[in-house]
C-alpha positions as CSV (number, residue, x, y, z in Angstrom):
1,M,0.0,-0.1,-0.1
2,N,1.3,3.5,-1.1
3,I,-0.2,7.1,-0.1
4,Q,1.0,8.3,-3.3
5,E,-1.2,5.3,-5.3
6,Y,-4.0,6.6,-2.9
7,F,-3.6,10.2,-3.5
8,G,-3.7,9.4,-7.4
9,R,-6.9,7.3,-7.0
10,I,-8.8,10.6,-5.5
11,S,-6.6,12.9,-7.7
12,Y,-5.2,15.1,-4.9
13,N,-2.0,16.6,-5.8
14,K,-1.5,19.6,-3.1
15,P,1.2,19.4,-0.3
16,H,0.4,17.1,2.7
17,T,3.6,17.9,5.1
18,D,1.2,19.5,7.9
19,A,-1.7,17.4,9.5
20,D,-3.7,20.5,9.9
21,L,-7.7,21.0,9.2
22,Q,-6.9,22.4,6.0
23,T,-5.2,19.3,4.6
24,L,-7.4,17.2,6.0
25,T,-10.6,19.0,4.4
26,A,-8.8,19.1,1.1
27,I,-8.0,14.9,1.0
28,F,-11.9,14.4,2.8
29,Q,-13.4,16.2,-0.3
30,H,-10.9,14.4,-2.7
31,H,-12.0,11.3,-1.3
32,I,-15.6,11.5,-1.3
33,R,-15.9,13.3,-4.8
34,A,-13.6,10.3,-6.0
35,I,-14.7,7.3,-4.3
36,P,-18.5,6.0,-4.5
37,F,-20.6,5.0,-1.5
38,E,-21.4,1.2,-2.8
39,N,-22.8,-2.1,-2.2
40,L,-22.5,-3.5,-5.6
41,S,-20.3,-6.3,-4.5
42,M,-23.3,-8.1,-2.9
43,H,-25.1,-7.7,-5.9
44,C,-22.7,-9.0,-8.4
45,G,-21.9,-12.2,-6.3
46,E,-18.7,-10.7,-4.7
47,T,-17.6,-11.3,-0.8
48,I,-16.4,-7.9,0.8
49,D,-13.6,-8.7,3.0
50,L,-12.7,-6.1,5.5
51,G,-9.1,-6.7,5.5
52,L,-7.0,-3.8,4.7
53,Q,-5.2,-4.9,1.9
54,S,-8.3,-6.0,0.3
55,T,-10.1,-2.9,0.7
56,Y,-7.2,-1.0,-0.5
57,N,-6.9,-3.3,-3.7
58,K,-10.5,-2.8,-4.5
59,I,-10.9,0.7,-3.9
60,V,-7.6,2.4,-4.7
61,R,-6.3,-0.7,-7.8
62,K,-9.7,-1.4,-8.9
63,K,-11.3,2.0,-9.0
64,R,-14.2,0.8,-6.7
65,G,-16.0,2.3,-4.0
66,G,-17.5,0.6,-0.7
67,W,-19.4,0.9,1.7
68,C,-18.7,2.6,5.4
69,L,-16.7,-0.4,6.5
70,E,-14.6,-0.1,3.7
71,S,-14.1,3.5,2.8
72,N,-13.7,5.0,6.2
73,H,-11.3,2.2,7.0
74,L,-9.4,3.2,4.2
75,L,-9.5,7.3,5.2
76,F,-8.8,5.9,8.3
77,W,-5.0,4.6,7.1
78,A,-4.5,7.4,4.9
79,L,-5.0,10.0,7.3
80,Q,-3.0,8.2,10.0
81,E,-0.3,7.7,7.1
82,L,-0.1,11.4,7.2
83,G,0.3,11.6,11.1
84,Y,-3.2,12.3,12.2
85,D,-4.6,11.9,15.7
86,I,-7.2,9.7,14.8
87,C,-9.5,6.7,15.7
88,I,-12.5,4.6,14.7
89,L,-15.6,5.1,16.4
90,G,-19.2,3.0,15.9
91,G,-22.3,4.4,15.4
92,N,-26.3,3.3,15.3
93,S,-27.7,4.6,12.3
94,Y,-31.4,5.9,12.4
95,E,-34.4,4.1,10.6
96,P,-37.0,6.2,9.6
97,A,-39.5,3.9,9.2
98,E,-38.9,2.4,12.3
99,R,-38.5,5.7,14.5
100,A,-35.8,4.5,16.0
101,Y,-32.1,3.7,16.0
102,T,-30.9,0.6,15.6
103,A,-30.2,-1.8,18.5
104,E,-26.7,-2.9,17.1
105,I,-23.8,-0.5,16.1
106,N,-24.1,-0.8,11.9
107,H,-21.8,2.1,11.1
108,I,-18.3,3.2,11.4
109,L,-17.0,6.8,11.5
110,L,-13.6,8.5,12.5
111,K,-12.6,11.1,15.1
112,V,-9.8,13.3,14.2
113,V,-8.4,15.3,17.0
114,I,-6.1,18.6,16.0
115,Q,-4.6,20.8,18.4
116,G,-6.6,19.7,21.0
117,N,-10.2,20.3,18.9
118,S,-12.2,16.7,18.0
119,Y,-13.6,16.8,14.5
120,I,-15.9,13.8,13.1
121,V,-15.0,12.8,9.9
122,D,-17.1,10.1,8.0
123,A,-16.9,9.5,4.1
124,G,-19.0,6.3,4.1
125,F,-22.7,7.5,4.9
126,G,-23.4,8.5,1.2
127,G,-26.5,10.3,-0.7
128,A,-27.8,13.6,0.7
129,Y,-26.9,12.9,4.3
130,Q,-22.9,13.0,3.4
131,M,-20.9,15.7,5.3
132,W,-18.7,17.8,2.7
133,Q,-16.2,19.0,5.7
134,P,-14.9,17.6,8.8
135,L,-17.5,18.5,11.8
136,R,-16.3,20.0,14.8
137,L,-17.2,17.8,17.5
138,I,-19.7,20.5,19.7
139,S,-23.0,20.2,21.1
140,G,-25.7,21.8,19.7
141,K,-24.1,24.1,17.1
142,D,-25.3,24.2,14.0
143,Q,-22.3,23.7,11.4
144,P,-23.8,24.8,7.6
145,Q,-22.2,23.1,4.9
146,V,-23.1,22.8,1.0
147,P,-25.2,19.8,1.5
148,G,-26.9,21.5,4.5
149,I,-27.0,22.2,7.9
150,F,-25.6,19.9,10.3
151,R,-25.4,19.5,14.2
152,F,-24.2,17.0,16.8
153,M,-26.3,16.6,20.1
154,E,-25.0,15.1,23.3
155,D,-26.9,13.6,26.0
156,N,-25.1,11.8,28.7
157,G,-21.9,10.9,26.8
158,T,-24.2,9.7,23.5
159,W,-23.6,12.2,20.6
160,Y,-27.0,12.4,17.9
161,F,-26.1,13.5,14.7
162,E,-28.5,15.1,12.4
163,K,-29.3,17.7,9.4
164,V,-31.7,20.3,9.0
165,K,-33.4,19.2,5.6
166,R,-34.1,21.3,2.6
167,K,-36.9,21.1,0.0
168,H,-36.5,19.1,-2.9
169,Y,-38.0,20.3,-6.4
170,I,-38.4,17.5,-9.1
171,P,-39.3,19.1,-12.4
172,E,-40.6,15.7,-13.7
173,Q,-42.9,15.3,-10.8
174,S,-44.7,18.3,-9.6
175,E,-44.0,21.9,-10.2
176,T,-44.1,22.6,-6.3
177,P,-41.0,21.8,-4.0
178,Y,-41.8,19.6,-1.1
179,F,-40.0,17.4,1.3
180,T,-39.1,14.0,0.4
181,D,-38.5,11.9,3.4
182,T,-41.4,10.4,5.8
183,P,-44.1,12.9,6.4
184,G,-44.6,14.7,9.5
185,M,-40.8,14.3,10.5
186,G,-40.4,18.2,10.2
187,N,-37.4,19.2,8.7
188,I,-35.0,17.4,11.2
189,R,-33.3,14.2,9.8
190,K,-31.8,12.3,12.4
191,I,-28.7,10.3,11.0
192,Y,-26.8,8.3,13.5
193,R,-25.9,8.3,17.2
194,F,-22.6,7.5,18.4
195,T,-20.4,6.9,21.8
196,L,-16.8,8.3,21.8
197,E,-15.5,4.6,22.8
198,P,-12.8,3.8,20.7
199,Q,-13.2,0.9,18.1
200,H,-10.9,-1.5,16.1
201,I,-11.7,-2.8,12.4
202,N,-11.9,-5.9,13.8
203,D,-14.9,-5.0,15.8
204,F,-17.3,-4.9,12.6
205,Q,-16.5,-8.4,11.3
206,E,-19.5,-9.8,12.6
207,L,-21.2,-6.7,11.0
208,N,-19.6,-7.0,7.6
209,T,-20.6,-10.9,7.5
210,Y,-24.3,-10.1,8.8
211,L,-24.8,-7.4,6.2
212,Q,-23.9,-9.3,3.5
213,V,-26.2,-12.6,4.5
214,S,-28.8,-11.0,6.6
215,P,-31.7,-10.5,3.8
216,D,-33.9,-7.8,5.6
217,N,-31.5,-5.3,5.8
218,I,-31.5,-2.5,3.1
219,L,-28.2,-3.3,1.6
220,Q,-29.2,-6.4,0.7
221,K,-32.8,-5.1,-0.9
222,K,-31.2,-2.4,-2.9
223,S,-28.0,-2.1,-5.1
224,L,-26.7,1.4,-4.2
225,C,-24.0,3.7,-5.5
226,S,-23.8,7.4,-4.8
227,L,-21.0,9.7,-5.3
228,Q,-20.5,13.5,-4.4
229,T,-20.1,16.2,-6.8
230,T,-18.9,19.7,-6.7
231,E,-22.5,20.5,-6.9
232,G,-24.6,18.4,-5.2
233,L,-24.7,14.2,-6.0
234,I,-25.7,11.3,-8.5
235,A,-27.1,8.0,-6.8
236,L,-28.0,5.1,-8.5
237,V,-30.3,2.8,-6.5
238,G,-31.6,-0.3,-8.3
239,W,-32.5,1.1,-11.9
240,T,-33.3,4.9,-10.6
241,L,-30.7,7.4,-11.3
242,T,-30.9,10.5,-9.1
243,E,-29.0,13.7,-10.0
244,M,-29.0,16.7,-7.1
245,K,-27.7,19.9,-7.1
246,Y,-27.6,21.6,-3.9
247,N,-29.5,25.2,-3.0
248,Y,-30.4,25.4,-6.6
249,T,-32.9,27.9,-5.4
250,E,-33.1,29.4,-1.8
251,D,-33.3,26.2,0.7
252,T,-34.4,24.0,-2.3
253,D,-32.4,21.2,-3.8
254,L,-33.2,20.4,-7.4
255,V,-33.6,16.7,-8.3
256,H,-33.6,14.9,-11.6
257,I,-34.5,11.3,-11.6
258,T,-34.3,9.0,-14.4
259,T,-35.4,5.2,-14.7
260,L,-32.6,3.4,-16.6
261,T,-32.8,0.3,-18.7
262,D,-30.7,-2.8,-18.1
263,E,-28.3,-1.7,-20.7
264,E,-28.0,1.5,-19.5
265,I,-26.9,0.1,-15.9
266,E,-23.3,-0.7,-17.2
267,K,-22.7,2.4,-19.1
268,T,-23.9,4.8,-16.6
269,L,-21.9,3.5,-14.0
270,K,-18.7,3.7,-16.2
271,D,-19.6,7.6,-17.2
272,K,-21.0,8.7,-14.0
273,F,-19.0,7.1,-11.5
274,N,-16.0,5.7,-13.5
275,I,-16.5,1.8,-12.1
276,V,-16.1,-1.0,-14.2
277,L,-17.5,-4.4,-12.4
278,E,-15.6,-7.6,-12.9
279,N,-19.0,-9.3,-12.6
280,K,-22.4,-9.2,-13.8
281,L,-24.7,-6.8,-11.3
282,V,-28.3,-7.9,-10.7
283,P,-29.8,-4.2,-9.4
């Protein structure tokens, strides 16, 4: 494994001598715009191995993406190589349909400490809930970014991560902007909760296996691939391609939705996400 090869994969060619916030932010943004959040391996008969070398080969050499366990693990390695004070944390994601957080830890995120300040860095949430910059770990403070306003709330050692939702304007469907998400939830979208207890990648081995075999989790039910762009994001879920432009007009995101044919899937993965699969995808 080679940090320069990783930099080549994310098209990063600026100085990185200082393990400071500015460098962290730049590397992070290159990472989320080059490496898709995707679970396509599960839908084309491949097994996902959590070993770092395996993740590195898949994402850096084969130019694939990965889910949180892979993408954040690779980022953890890269930032550690650069001298950052970093640790892995575990999160419980929020299930809007259940209106509850998962009982078991099912997400991995990173905490970086710079000059005594803690930041949360997470390149593995994908879609519209993907942060674009490291977020200061501070309770109750609104932290506006291009994707929206993020905030943490702390209660008794448990941290809650949430985002203020924007309206979505979908020209193909309606003339008026509206909120897409569960109605009646207001404009706050809970994302996940976590504690500051450090974890090791091996603590997620069981989860990694479970997510690949359990029929009732969302990653089994849907093939997902999403990538952050300079203006918003693109996402392929099953046969549905969504292209989103943030803050198209005030407090409203522009959303284009297209349904693809089987023949268009492969071309779209290559053109939009720079992904060429070795095995046949069954969306």
